[in-house]
ZATIMAR-733678 format. One line per 2 residues: their letters; for each residue x, y, z of N, C-alpha, C. Coordinates in nm, 3 decimals. Atoms other than C-alpha are relative to their C-alpha. Example, Ala and Ser with C-alpha at 12.3 -4.5 7.8 and 13.67 -1.06 7.14 Angstrom:
BEGIN
AS> 0.089:-0.119:0.000:1.230:-0.450:0.780:0.090:0.120:0.000 | -0.082:-0.119:-0.006:1.367:-0.106:0.714:-0.077:0.109:0.073
END
This chain:
BEGIN
FL> -0.127:-0.043:0.046:4.475:2.045:-3.635:0.108:-0.008:0.097 | -0.088:0.010:-0.114:4.636:2.041:-3.299:0.065:-0.135:0.012
NL> -0.049:0.131:-0.003:4.686:1.667:-3.327:0.108:-0.012:-0.105 | -0.103:-0.002:0.113:4.876:1.719:-3.660:0.121:0.078:0.050
QE> -0.108:-0.078:-0.049:5.089:1.983:-3.493:0.093:-0.079:0.105 | -0.078:0.072:-0.101:5.197:1.751:-3.220:0.060:-0.139:-0.057
SA> -0.056:0.111:0.071:5.273:1.462:-3.471:0.124:0.023:-0.068 | -0.127:-0.004:0.077:5.576:1.390:-3.685:-0.018:0.069:-0.130
IK> 0.039:-0.066:0.130:5.388:1.547:-3.978:0.034:0.153:0.016 | -0.050:-0.144:-0.011:5.555:1.886:-4.036:-0.036:0.082:-0.121
NV> 0.028:-0.081:0.105:5.451:1.990:-4.377:-0.152:-0.005:-0.039 | 0.143:-0.007:0.021:5.076:2.081:-4.376:-0.038:0.132:-0.060
TV> 0.052:-0.123:0.060:4.899:2.333:-4.592:-0.156:0.002:0.011 | 0.143:-0.018:-0.014:4.553:2.463:-4.516:-0.055:0.089:-0.113
LN> 0.057:-0.080:0.106:4.352:2.585:-4.818:-0.145:0.022:0.026 | 0.130:-0.041:-0.027:4.022:2.772:-4.808:-0.030:0.089:-0.120
TT> 0.041:-0.100:0.100:3.807:2.970:-5.056:0.031:0.145:0.054 | -0.032:-0.126:-0.060:3.866:3.259:-4.806:0.133:-0.016:0.065
VD> -0.141:0.008:-0.052:4.244:3.300:-4.753:0.009:0.041:0.136 | -0.007:-0.044:-0.135:4.198:3.488:-4.433:-0.040:-0.103:0.102
KA> 0.045:0.117:-0.073:4.014:3.188:-4.290:0.108:-0.105:0.016 | -0.104:0.099:0.002:4.293:2.955:-4.393:0.112:0.054:0.086
EK> -0.109:-0.063:-0.066:4.554:3.197:-4.256:-0.021:-0.021:0.159 | 0.037:0.005:-0.138:4.381:3.218:-3.918:0.016:-0.131:0.068
LA> -0.011:0.138:-0.055:4.354:2.846:-3.874:0.143:-0.052:-0.015 | -0.137:0.052:0.029:4.699:2.758:-4.021:0.104:0.056:0.098
TK> -0.107:-0.064:-0.081:4.899:3.015:-3.821:-0.003:-0.037:0.153 | 0.014:0.048:-0.138:4.767:2.882:-3.487:0.091:-0.117:0.016
CG> -0.075:0.123:-0.012:4.952:2.561:-3.565:0.137:-0.001:-0.071 | -0.127:-0.012:0.072:5.240:2.687:-3.766:0.004:-0.068:-0.142
FK> 0.011:0.060:0.123:5.118:2.546:-4.093:-0.003:0.101:-0.112 | 0.015:-0.083:0.119:5.127:2.697:-4.448:-0.146:0.020:-0.034
FG> 0.151:-0.021:0.041:4.802:2.839:-4.597:-0.007:0.063:-0.147 | 0.021:-0.063:0.128:4.658:2.958:-4.922:-0.141:-0.013:-0.042
GL> 0.139:0.009:0.054:4.346:2.987:-5.139:-0.013:-0.118:-0.099 | 0.026:0.114:0.088:4.184:2.729:-5.359:0.058:0.009:-0.142
EN> -0.072:-0.010:0.130:4.363:2.861:-5.662:0.125:-0.081:-0.005 | -0.118:0.078:-0.009:4.655:2.661:-5.532:-0.035:-0.152:0.018
LQ> 0.040:0.130:-0.039:4.460:2.346:-5.484:0.072:-0.111:-0.088 | -0.068:0.106:0.089:4.591:2.151:-5.796:0.149:-0.010:0.032
AE> -0.141:0.004:-0.020:4.947:2.243:-5.732:0.035:-0.062:0.140 | -0.019:0.067:-0.122:4.914:2.141:-5.364:-0.034:-0.146:0.007
IQ> 0.042:0.137:0.012:4.753:1.815:-5.447:0.121:-0.073:-0.066 | -0.115:0.061:0.072:5.050:1.734:-5.680:0.116:-0.028:0.100
QA> -0.112:0.022:-0.090:5.292:1.759:-5.388:-0.048:-0.075:0.131 | 0.045:0.060:-0.126:5.069:1.590:-5.121:0.019:-0.150:0.004
DV> 0.006:0.144:-0.019:5.085:1.240:-4.982:-0.139:-0.039:0.052 | 0.136:0.026:-0.052:4.759:1.281:-4.802:-0.087:0.123:-0.020
LV> 0.092:-0.116:0.012:4.461:1.502:-4.883:-0.123:-0.028:0.079 | 0.133:-0.001:-0.090:4.188:1.577:-4.627:-0.084:0.107:-0.053
VA> 0.101:-0.090:0.052:3.879:1.732:-4.776:-0.109:0.009:0.105 | 0.117:-0.022:-0.102:3.623:1.885:-4.525:-0.065:0.133:-0.038
TG> 0.071:-0.127:0.039:3.397:2.132:-4.691:-0.156:-0.019:0.019 | 0.149:0.014:0.005:3.026:2.212:-4.695:-0.053:0.021:-0.130
AQ> 0.035:-0.023:0.138:3.009:2.262:-5.066:-0.106:-0.106:-0.049 | 0.101:0.092:0.044:2.707:2.104:-5.236:0.051:-0.089:-0.118
NP> -0.055:0.082:0.128:2.910:1.991:-5.548:0.148:-0.027:0.031 | -0.134:0.051:-0.020:3.241:1.804:-5.558:0.104:0.116:-0.026
TV> -0.113:-0.087:0.016:3.554:2.019:-5.500:0.110:-0.057:-0.062 | -0.111:0.080:0.042:3.796:1.755:-5.601:-0.056:-0.106:-0.095
DA> 0.038:0.106:0.108:3.756:1.542:-5.926:0.124:-0.054:-0.065 | -0.114:0.059:0.076:3.963:1.334:-6.159:0.075:0.115:-0.078
NI> -0.070:-0.093:0.077:4.042:1.641:-6.367:0.106:0.075:0.078 | -0.091:-0.082:-0.085:4.204:1.830:-6.078:0.109:-0.087:0.061
LN> -0.097:0.090:-0.076:4.386:1.529:-5.933:0.120:-0.023:-0.093 | -0.120:0.021:0.088:4.605:1.431:-6.236:0.123:-0.051:0.068
LR> -0.093:0.057:-0.106:4.809:1.210:-5.998:0.115:-0.048:-0.072 | -0.118:0.060:0.043:5.163:1.124:-6.061:0.065:-0.092:0.096
KP> -0.047:0.095:-0.100:5.213:0.928:-5.745:-0.124:-0.039:0.087 | 0.113:0.029:-0.089:4.983:0.761:-5.488:-0.034:0.106:0.092
LL> 0.053:-0.114:-0.075:4.761:0.982:-5.281:-0.116:-0.064:0.084 | 0.103:0.043:-0.088:4.555:0.892:-4.978:-0.098:0.112:0.013
IL> 0.105:-0.110:-0.007:4.224:1.088:-4.994:-0.097:-0.034:0.111 | 0.097:0.009:-0.112:4.012:1.139:-4.680:-0.105:0.103:-0.014
DL> 0.114:-0.094:0.023:3.670:1.300:-4.760:-0.086:0.001:0.121 | 0.084:-0.021:-0.127:3.517:1.420:-4.429:-0.119:0.077:-0.025
SV> 0.114:-0.091:0.037:3.259:1.631:-4.614:-0.142:-0.075:0.001 | 0.136:0.051:0.015:2.881:1.594:-4.600:-0.064:0.110:-0.074
PK> -0.019:0.115:0.080:2.783:1.562:-4.873:0.144:-0.009:-0.052 | -0.140:0.016:0.036:3.092:1.416:-5.013:0.046:0.096:-0.105
NV> -0.053:-0.101:0.082:3.320:1.649:-5.198:0.121:-0.052:-0.092 | -0.094:0.049:0.093:3.557:1.412:-5.386:-0.081:-0.092:-0.084
D> 0.066:0.081:0.109:3.414:1.264:-5.710:0.102:-0.093:-0.069
END
């Protein structure tokens, strides 16, 4: 996250199932944060989506994407979390 903080990217939102964890990480870098209940709305505003979870089942699928514009998706999860 520190690399993002030092880049020209200024609008970053960290989402987590536990909002406290998202807040702790995001506030270190001056980013916004929220819970996964905001996932679909945040995806609609995003240009880039980075997924990095330990979930055993996909967190992001075609139903939640409902894209209206191009979106670069980077799935760093193991196992993958974008279906």
